[in-house]
C-alpha positions, 0 to 999 in steps of 0.5 A: 922542844926537841919535837918542835926543833926537829919539825916532827908534827906527829910527835908534837900532836902526840905529846899535846894530846897525851893528857900528860900534865908535864907536857902543858908545862913544857910549852913554857920551858926555856932552853939556854937561849931563853927560847920556848918550843914556839920560838924553836918552831918559828925558827924552823919555819914550820907553821903547822907546829906553830899553830899546834903549839899556839892552840894548846898554850896560853896566848901570852906565849906569843909575847914572851921574849927570849934572852935577846928580846925576841918574841916567837912571832 
């Protein structure tokens, strides 16, 4: 989540390519507002991070709502 919020594409790519199982699980973790990393990347207006997260995740995250009913896209 921090890498997406901080617009760190290189950190996102390193994490996604690390092969660490927990990284994959963290793609659907939520913060206090119910947002996932994809929500954060969209809010930060960083399309390259959005694309990396979407490519690495189950496409269901595109339709997952945060606590106020917003989907990432």
